[in-house]
N, C-alpha and C positions, 0 to 999 in steps of 0.2 A: 289084587296089586300085581302090578307088571314093574319087576326089578330091572334096572338097567346100569349099566359104566359109561361112565363119559370123560372124554378129555377132547385138549385140542390141541395140534399141528401146530407146529412153530410159525407155518403160513397162514393161521387164521381159521382152516379148516378144524369143522365142529364133528367130532366121532359119537355116536351111542352105541352103545354095543348092548343085547339084548339075550341071552343064553335060553332056548328051549329045548329042551334035548329028548323032544316028544317028536321030533319032526325029523323026516331024512333032506327037506333041503332047507336051504339059505336064501333070505330074502335080503336085498339092498335096496336102501331109497337113498335117492339121493334129492334134496329139495336143495331149488334155488331162490335164494331171495327178490324174485321179482316176479310181477306181473304186469298185467297189461294197466295198472295206476302209475306204473313209472313211464311210462313210452309218451313222445314227446306230440302233444294234439295234434298236430298236423302229420304223424307219422306214427298211426294207430296200427295196432294186430301183428307186431313184431315181436311182442311176447308168444303167441301161438305161433307164427313163423317158425321163430325157434325152436319149438318144440318139434318140428319137422325136421328145421336142418341137422340138429342134432343127432339124428340118426343116418344122414348124408354121410357120413366117413370123415374120418380122422386123419391125423399124419402118417399113425401105421397100420389101420385099419382100413379098407377103403370099403368096406361092406358093415358097418355095425351087427343086424341079424346073424350072419352067415355063422360065425366063430362059438354065437352062442347058444345057436342052435343046434350046433355041430354035439357040443357039451350037454345036450339035453333042457337050455335054459329056455325062457319067455321074457318077454319086455314089452313094458309100454310107456305112457306117460299124457298129462295131464296139463294142460294151463288154465287158471282163472285170474280173477281180478287182482289177489294178492300174492301166487305164487306160481310158478313152474317145476311138473314134479315129475320124477323120472325113476321106474322102478322094476326089479327084475328081479326072479324068485331063478335056480337053480338048484343042482345034486350037492348036498354039502362036501364032497370031494374035488369038485369043480370051482371048489370058492374063488381060487385067483384072478379065475378067467371074466370073472367079474371087475376086478377090483384093474385087471390091466385095460377092458373095455374102456370103463367110465374115467380113469384115469386121463387114459388119451385123448379122449374126447373135452376132456375139461383142460387138458394142457393147450392142445392142438388141432383145431376144428378145419378141415379138410378144404373150406370155401373154393372148393370146386367150384366152376362156372355153371355146369353141366347139373349138378344138384342143386344149386341157387335157383336155374331157370324151371327146374322141375318142383322143387318143393311150391316157390313162389307161385306157380301154375295151379297147385294141387290147391291151397291156400285160396286163391282168388274162387279156382272151380267151387271149394265146400262151401265160401261165401254165398256163391247165388243158391247154389244146390237148395244149403238147410235156413238160407235165410232170407233170399229174397222170389226164388219159386215153389218155396216149402207154406201151404197151409198158416198161416198165425206166426209164421217164420222171423216175420220183419217185427214184432209187436216188441220186444225188447229192443232192438234199433229205437223204435218208438220212444219207448216209456220210459229207458234212460237217464236222456236229454230233456223229458217230461219233468224227473224227479230232482236231478241232481243240475245243476244250475254253475256251477263252480267247481267241485270234486272230478278226477280225472274217472269216477265211476260210472260218469255221465256217458263213457262207450263202452262197448260188450267188447269181449276178448278176441273176437273174430276181428274187431277194428269198427269205425264209422263208416266205414266205405271202403269197395275193393281197389280203389284207385291208389290208398295207400301202402299196400300192396303191390302191386303191378308196376308204379313207378319207384317200387325200394331199389337201389343201387348197392354194390358190393361194397363198396365204405361204411353205408348204414349200417348194415349187419356186422360187417367186423367190427363196426364203433358200439355195438348194443354187447356183441358179445366180450370184446375187454372188458367195459365197463359192468356187466352183471357177472357173467359165468366163471367167478374165479372162486378161489378155495376162502378167501374171508368172507365171500357171500354166500356159504354153501352149507348144508349140514347133512352129512353120510349116517344111515343108520344102518348098522349090519343086524340082522336076526337069524336066531335056527342055535344050534349043537355046537357051538363055538366059543372060545374063549377069548378075554378080554387083550390076554396079552398076543393069542396070534393074530385079532383084529388090529393091536397096535403096530405089531410088528410091519403087517402088509398094508397098513394105512400112508405109514413111516416110506416103506418101499418104494409103493406106486402115488401116494400124492403127495410127500413131506418135499418133493424137490420143485414142484408147480409154483411159480411165483404168485403171490397172495396177491397181487393187484393191487390198485386203490381203492381205499374207504368208501364206499357209496355212503352218505347221509339223506335219507328220503326227508324233503321238505315237500308234501302238498300241502293243498290250500282247504281249510274246514269248508265246509259246507254251512250257507247261513240258515236260520232256524225259517222253516216252513211258513210264511204268515197267512194263505189263500188258499185254497180249493182250485187246484189248476187240472184243466181239461183238456184231449184230443181226440177229436172225433176222424175216423178214417174209414175205407168202405173197402173190401176188398172181397174179390174172389174167392168162399169160403161158404161151407154148408149152413152154419149157424153164426148167430151174433153172438160177440163174447165181448165182458167186460174187466179191466185189468184195472187193479186198485193197489198203489204202493203208497205205504204208510212212513217217515222216516223213522228208525230206531236207531239205539245206541249200539255203538260196536262191539266185536267179539270178547274183549278184555273188560267191558264195562260190567259192575255188580248187576245191572238191571238186564241184562242178557238172559239170564238162564227165568226168569220170570215172564220176558216176552216171548222167548221160544217155547212155556210152558201152554201161553194164550192159544199159539198157532195150535195146538195138539189139543186143548180143549175144543178149537175150533171146529176141528180138520182132521181128529187122528184117525183116518178111517169113516167105516160107514155108524159108526156111533157117534162120530163128531157131532157137536150142533148144529155145521151149516148142514151136513148132509140130513141129520135129521128132520129138521124143520123146512128145508127150502129145497132139497131136492126130491126127497122120499116123501114128506106132508104135502107140501104145497106143489111141489111138480113145478116149479119155477125155472131151476136149470136141470140140464143133464148130467152136468160135473158140475162142484163147486169147492175150492180146495184153499186152505189158506197155510204159508207157510215163510218162514224169514231166510234171508241171502247167507246169511250166517257170515258176513264179510267183515276183516280186520277191524276197517275204518267204519265211522258209524252208516248202517245198514240200510234194510227195508225190510218192511212187515208185508207182505206179498196177500193179493185175494185174489181168485184167477175164477171166472167162470162161462161155461157156456150157455147161452139163455136156451129155452124150448120154444121152439117155433109158436106165434102168436103172443108171447109174452114181449114190453116193451122195457126200454132199458129203464125208466123212472122204476116203473113196478121192481122189477129187479133189483134196482138199488137201493131204493126203500126198504125193501126185504132186509137186505144185508145192515142196514141203518138198524135197525130192528134188535137185530141178532148181537150188534157190536154195543147196542144201549144196555144191553142186560148185562152183558160183561162189564162196561165199565161201573154201573152200577150195584152188583148183586155180587153176594160172593159165592164163590163156584162152591160147593158141597165138599164133603169129606170123600165122599165117593167117586168124586170125578175127577178130584185131585189127586187121589191116589191110584187113581186108572192111568194117569197120564205120566204120572210121577212110576210107577211101575213101568210102564212103556218104554220110557228114557231108558231105564235100568238094564231092561231087558236090550235094548239096542245096542248100549256100551259092552255089555256083554256079548254077544255078538261079536260086536268089532275087536275084542281080544282072542277069538277062538284061532284066526290063523296070521301066522307067523310075518305076512306082508302087511295084512293090517296094522298091524301091531308095529312094525317098521314106518308104515305111515303116520298114524298117530303120534307117537314118540317123536317125528320131524317136526310136524306141525307145531306141536305143544312147546318145542324146545323153541321153535320161531318166534312162538307168543311169549318166550320168557324162562321156559322152564319147562324142561320134559316131564318130570314129577308133576307136572297139572292134571296128566292122564290118568292118574291115581286120586284126585280130589272131584272131577267132574260130578261122578253120580252124588256125593254128596254135598254140592251146591247147587244140583237141583232138590235133592230132598228137604235143604231148609228153605225153601220158597213157601211163601205163607200166601193163605187165599187173599188175604189181604194186600200183600204186594202185587197180586196179578190185576187186583180190579184197580191197583193204583198207576200201573202201568196200562192199564188198558184206557185210563182216563187221559195219560200224558200222550200214548203211540197213537190213537185208535180216534182223531179227532180229524173232524172233515177240513178243517185250515190246512192240516198236516199231510194231505192225501192229494195225489195225482192219478186221475181218473184218465184212462182209454177207453173209449167207445168204440169197437171194433166192430164194425158193421159187414151184414153178407149183403155182397150186391143186390137188388130187387125188392131188398126187406123194406116196408113204410114205415121201421120204427123210425126213434129220432132220440134223441139224448137229452 
């Protein structure tokens, strides 16, 4: 059980405090309620660009990293479809440095031409290196628009194409900052050997005078139900043929999420998963084969990805996957198998509660979902899933008409879809 206190400043900033007396470190996490799903379809990649720009200096701090490093702190950030998250750890006695740094870049980011040019070039180069010039790197640039036709999950966090960032101008990024980087669109979590009174005072001192900003009301188009199997075949200079299959599933806060997540573990929880045992180990059709869920807040994807062994054609590989899916659609998972994946999930949750930084991140995320207290309910929600619910969700989700498939061919192979 993770205990916490919670309060909200007059400018709308939500603050969560978790006391952990076992560590000399303090973790601070600031989650901004903005991800790639909030971008203009003609100006994608901005949420990720801002992850970089926020380290480029603010009104009173020319270089964010230097003062933090001087007091023994470390920091980083990440962006995904739903959120942008900034986090740091530092010694307890230097806690106020974290408040100073984070409040200053929320209050007034510097937006220097030099920083903007540097970070824009960094992001464009990241796009090229990791997505365009990396083996299999463009797979999700292809898969997302194949699976999503309306919802903005149709583009990756890096963006649709490098030109969207290359042609960005200062006015664009300033408008993005003004819209999303303000107190009423953020959640601050502080965890460590601290008191709620102390954090309340520091929060008021450093964040209380920041203008709350305008309210942001998200209104995104819902993805229509997919009615037929979609396919795309590409050829690339890669060592092995690969297959990517994406099935639409529910969103993060829907009751069916937990059963669907457990399905992915039954199929692919390490070497004891069904896909590995049958199609990698026994039949040797794949060198690697995994199932996982995207875990998005809005309706997400259940994904199966595999690299084919040399000499195995796509039809044989796909038919073999379908046989395993047919089993989970039509037969109940036995008690031992279900207990195994539930135990695994419980272990993962326990490990995520060991470090104060992980606890701070999780508290911020669950608060975004509606209530930080959800962090204490998750294990119970997985525990309550029945074999019948798993079979029912498999029937709903793992249907061919609900699937988009990418056949990613290695150049020179005579295989076909």
